[in-house]
N, C-alpha and C positions, 0 to 999 in steps of 0.2 A: 504494500500500500504506500504509494508515493504522493498522491494528491492530498493537499491539506483539507481537512474536514472542518468546514467553517462552523457548523453548528456545535461541534465540540469546543471550539474556541469560545463561542458564546456561552456555553454551559459552564466552562471553567471560570470565565469572567463573572458569571452570575453567582457561582459558588463562593468566590472570594468576596463579592459584594454583599452577599447575605451574611458573611462573617462580620462585616462592618455594621450591618443593621442589627445583628444579634448582640454584639458587644456594646453598641450604643444604648441598647436597652438594659444592659446589666446594672447600671446604677439605680434603676427604677423598679426592678423586680424585687422579690423577697428572698432571693438567694444571697448568701455572702459573696462579696466580690472585693476587688481592689479599692474601689471608691463607691460610696453609696450616697444617694440623694433621696428626695421625697418619693415614697412608693407610689407607683402608678399601677393600679390593680390589674389591668388587662395585660401588662407586659410580661407577667409571670406565665400566664397561659400562652401568650404569643411566642415567647422565647422557648418554652417547652416544645411547642409545635415546630418552631424553626430549627431547633437543634436536632430534631429527628431527621431532617432532610439535608442540611447544608454539608456536613462532613461526609456522609455516605456518597453524596453527589460528587464531592471533591475527590475522594479516593477512587471512585469509579472512573471519572474522567482522567485522572492521573494514570491509571492503568492503561486506558485506551491510548493516551498520548505516548506511552512507553514504546509503542510500535515504531514510532519515528526515530526514537533514540537507538533502538536495538537493530536498526538497519546496519549499524557499524559492527566492527568486531567486538567480541566479548570484552577484550582488554580495554578497548576504547569506551565501551559502555560503562564499565566500572569506574574508569577515570572520569567520565562525564558525570556520573551520579555523584562522585565525590566533589567535583568542582561546583556543580549546580545546586547541591544540597548541603554538604558539610561546610563549605566556605561561607555561604549565606547564614547558616546556623551559627557558626562561630562568631561571625561579625555581628549578628543580631544579638547574641547573648552578651557580648562585650560592649556594644554601643547602643543598641536600640531598646533593650529590655531595662537597663538600669534606671532610666527616668521614671518608669512605672513604680519601682520600689522607693524612689525618692519621694514621689507624690504620696505614696501610701504612708511613709514615715512622717512627713510634715503635716499630713491630714489627721493624724492621731491626736487625741486630747493631750494637753501638757502633762496630765497626771499619769499617762501611760509610759512605762519604762522604755518602750520602743520609739517614743516621740523624738523627732529630730528637729532642731531649730537652727538652720544654717543654710548656706548656699549649696547649690548642686555640686560644685567643685569640692567644697568641704565634705560633703557626703561621700563623694567618690574616694577621696583620700583618707577618709575616716571610717565610718561604720561599714560602708560597702566593701572597702578593700580589706579591712582588718577584722570585720565581724564574720559571723557564720562559722562553719565547720571546715577544717582543713581536709582535703586540698581544694575543694570547690568554692570555699568562702561563701559569698552571697550569690554566686552564679545560678541563674534560673533560666529555663527555656521559656516559661510562660506559654504564650500562644504558638511559639515556634516549635513545639513538640511535633507538630505535623511534619516538618522537614526531617526530623530525626526518624520518625516512624516511616516516612516515605523512603528514606535511604535504606533502612533495614528491610522493608518490604521488597525494594527493588533488587536486593541481593538474594533474599530468601526465595523470591519468585523466579529468579533467573533460570534455574534448572527446569522449572515448569514451562517457561516461555520457550526455551531452547527445544524442549521436547515437542511442544505444539508446532514448532517450525520444522521439525524433522519429518521424514516420510511416514513413520509410524504414527506420529502425532496428528499429521494432516489426515491420514486415513481414519483414525479414531474420531476426530472431530467431524469428518465428512459423514460418518455413520450416525453420529449423534444429531447432526443437522437433518439428515434424512428422517430419523425417528421423530424428531420434534415437528418437522414440517408435515409429516403424515397425518397429524391431528393437531390443529392449532392450539387446543386447550392445554396441551402438554407443556407449553412455554410457562404456564403458571407453576409448574414444578420447580422452575428456577427461583421462584419466590418462596414457595411453601417449604420445600425440603431444607434449604439452608437455614431458614428462620426457625423451624422446629428443632433441627439438629443443634444449632448453637444455643437456643434457649434452654436446652436440657442441662447446661452446665451447673445450675444450682443444685441439681440432684447429686452431682459429684462433689462439689465444694460447698455444701449447704451451710456450713458453720463459718464460712469466710466470705461475707458479702462483698467486701472490698476487692478481694482476689477475683471473685466471679465477675464483678463489674469490669475490671481491667482485661480479663481474658475474653469476655464477651465482646468488648470493643475491638480488641486486637484481632480476634478471629473473624469478626464480621467485616472490619475494614480491609483485612487482608483478602478475604473472599471477594469483596467488591473490586479490589485492585486487580486481582487475577481475572475476574469475570470481565472487566472492562477490556483487558488485553485480548482475551479469548474471543469475545463477540466481534471486535473490530479487526482481529486477525483474519477471520473468515466471516464476513458480515452477512451472509445469507439469512442467518437466524434473526437478524435485526428486522427483516421484513415482517415477520409475525408480530414482533413487539410493536412496530410502527402501526400495524393494522388494528391492534387492540389498545391503542393509546387511551381511548375514552374509558374503557373498562378499568385500566390501570389508574387513570386519573380519579375516577369516582371511588374506587377501592382505597386508593391512597388518601384521599380527602377524609373519608369516613374514619379510617384507621388513625390518621394523624390527630384528628379532633378527639376521637375516643381516648387515645393514649394520653393526650395533653389534659383532658378532663379528669381522667383517673388519677393522674400524678399530682395535679395542682389543686383539685377540689376534693376528691374522695379520700386519697391517701395523704395529701398535704405533705409531700416530699419525704414520707417515711419509708419509701421503697427500699432504701439501702440500710435501714436500721436492723440490728440483729433480731428484733422482735417481730418483724414483718413476716407474715405467713409465706411459706414456700410457694404456695399456689399463686399468690399475688406477685411474688418476685419473678416467677417464670412468665406470668402473663405480661408483665411490663416489658421484658425483653422480647417476647414473641410479638407483641404489638409494635414495638419499635422497629424490629427487623422487617416484618411484613410491610409496615407503612413505608419504610425507607426504600425498599426494593420496588414497591408499586410506584412511588413518586419518581424514582430514578428512571424507570421504564417509561412512565408517562412523559417525563421531561424530554427523554430521547425522542419519543414519537412526535411531540409537538415542535420541538426544536428542529427536527429533520424536515418537517412540513413547512415551517415558516421562516427559519433562520439559516437554511443551507445555501447561502449565497455570499460572495465576497462583499466586503464593505471597506471603504477607506478608513472609517473609524475603527473597525475591528482590526485591520492590519496594523494600525498604530497601537490600539488599546491592549492587544494581546501581549505586548511587551511590558505592560504595566503589572501583569498578574503577580509575579513574584514580589516585586517591591511593594505593591499594594498590600499583599498579605503580610509582609514583614513589618511595614510601617503602621498598619491601621490600629492595632490595639494600643500602642504607645501614644499615638496621636489622640485617641479617644480619652485615655487616662489623663494626659496632660491638659487637653482642652476641658475635660470634665471638671478638673480641679477649679477652674475659673468659672465655667458655666454654672456649676451647682451653687455658687455663691450668690447668684442672682435671685431676687425675691419674685420669681415668676411662677405661674402654675406649672405643675410637673409635666404636662403634655407639651407646653411650649419649650421647656428645658430639653426634653427629649428630642423634639424637632430641631432645635437650634444645635444641639450637640451632634446629631446625626448629619445634618447638612454641613456644618462647619468641618466636621471630621472628614466627610467625603471630599470637600474642596481641598483641604490641606493634604490629604492622603494622595489624591490624584496629582496635585502640584508637586509633591515630593517624589512621586513615582515618575513623573515626567522629567524632573531634574536629574534623576539617576541616569536617564538615557544619554546625557550629554557629556559623559566622561567615561573613558575606557576603564579606569580603575573602579568607579562606582558600578558600572555594568558587571564587571568581574565579581565584585563583592556581593552583588545582589543576584548573581546567577543568571544574568541575561546573556544570551549567545551573541547577539549583535544589536546594533543600534536601529531603532525604528525610525521611520520618517521617509522623506521623498526619495533619498538615495536608495534605501533598502527596497522601497516599493518599485522603483525603476528597475533595480536588479532582478527583482522577482518577476516583473513583466517580461524582461529580456529572456530570463531562464525559461519561462512558460512558452514563449514564442519558439525558442530553440527546440523544446520538447515536442511542439506541434509540428 
């Protein structure tokens, strides 16, 4: 597969944008977070629904995009993953994440032992550098954990990807395609079987809810990553998914709303407490995985129908994705420190924070494009703009 898939670029951009929407609402929901403002009742329900969708979509699209990276030799593939994921991760942990911790510390009441009263540079040379536990001190990945997980997934999945490209793998996938396409309802097994299988983890680790939560997320995100690669490696099966996009959309909508209602209204966030019943624990993960897969498939179908075309904006904006994701949470936390001081209604604060964070994050993401060093640090292959678009056009004409 050599042609760029435009609707995948749109979906990836949508996934990182939803991350900004989600984190802009975190100061106003009733979950603990880095900064908190006045509670806005509906944001808890909205964020619970949103978190069901955004990360599964991001991992699925990341797996599909791996096809373009793996066109190279395996050695180059591994090096590419290190450059595009570990270098931005390290840079982000050292430079982008610390302002979040500074805002947290100065926002604490003076009576709190962790309160800090000083400049950012004093914080870096003092509590941040010398506090914490050796050898990592105060280093935290925060939202950049996605880059670390994606790097690990890309290495763990490499044998699977290479097998799928081999003659034996191609023959096996061809048989699976034929079996699925013989009866279109069978495509729903790609939703039901993984969701049921992964949701059974509480039966194995029933006394360790935190461990179950981590394992559930890891296995489910890894499955989505591999599934994205497999479906776009031989995309005939996508035709069935596209044809059933309405059913997936309705099922996903019902499941997302039901899961958000149970967690925020019925159980009131007690899902992960040791006292929660095993049945409710399993039901939560089952609903989450079923909802996520249905929404991902529905998004694929509608994006393929309406967004599968080139766009000057998309050609430029697709280079924002990495820096946008890396910047967005720190921008929200820093801006939120000032926005939340305003004596405005909570819904106005939410709107102002989200809009200002969007403008600043896009501006910073665009500034990253104009330096070879910053593009390297943020994992961007090449500069976007008129020159790259012209080069792409010339390449396309030569191919034709």
